[in-house]
N, C-alpha and C positions, 0 to 999 in steps of 0.2 A: 504494500500500500504506500502511496506517496501523497503527502499533504503539502500544499503550498499556501503560504499566507503572504499576500501581496497587497500593495497599495495602502491607501488610508493615510490620513493626516497624522503627523507625529504626535505621540502621546495618547493614541487610541487604544493601546494595549496589545499590539501585535506581538511584541517580544514576550510579554507576560503570558499570552495565550500559547505561543510556541513552546516556551519553557515548561508550562504546565502539562502540555501534551507529551513533551519529550520525557518527562519524569515517568509517565505511565507506560511508555513504549520500551520494548526490549530490542536489542540489536539495532540501534538507531544510528543514522548518519544525518548530521545536521549541517546546514550551510547558512550562515548569517551574511547575506549579501547586501546589507544596508550600506549605501554609499557614504552617508553622513556619520552614522554612529552604529557600527556593528558591535553591539554590546551583549549579545546572548551569552557569551563566555562569562560575563560577570555574574549571571544568575546560576549557571550550570557547572562552572569550574571543570570543563572537560579536559581530557588528556588529548594532546595533538598527535595524531598518527603520522601525518604528512604536512609539509608546508612548502609552498611554491611561490616564487616571485610572480607578481602580476605584470603582464606586458599588455598595455592597452593599445588602442588604435592610433591613428595619426594625430599629430599635433596641428591644430589649425593656425593659420597665419592670415593677417590682413593684407590684401593686395593693394598696395599704395597707389597703383595706377587707376583703380576704380573707386577707392575709398574717398569719400568727401570729408571725413573726419567730423561728421555731425554729432557723433557720440550716442546716437540712438541705439546702436547695438549693445552698448554697455548698460544703458538705461533699462532695456528690456531683457537682458540676460538674467535669468533666475538663479544662476550659479555664481555670479560675480567672477566669471572667468575671463572677462575682457578688461584689460588694463591698457590705458594709453601710455605708451612709452616709445613711440616711434616719431619719425620726422614730421608727420602731419599734425601732431598734437597741438601746435600753437593755434590752429584754427578752431579748436574746441573752446567755447566760452564756459568759464567756471563760475 
């Protein structure tokens, strides 16, 4: 049997629910893939059988030939992943 708990606003109890179900299960394999705060280990204190480095996708770059430096991409980025540190920054009003 596989159970996946996904989505939901932070603080809704997803980790608490998973840890409660995990205590009841035998021969379990758990993966806490929360990007912001993977903290299931704080509740269950598991032994780690394997550990691997994460290798993600490509790093995005801003194409200065088409970027107008309006700053809207940074305003709308929900992950605060866009930082102005390039040549066109002087055109952004602060």
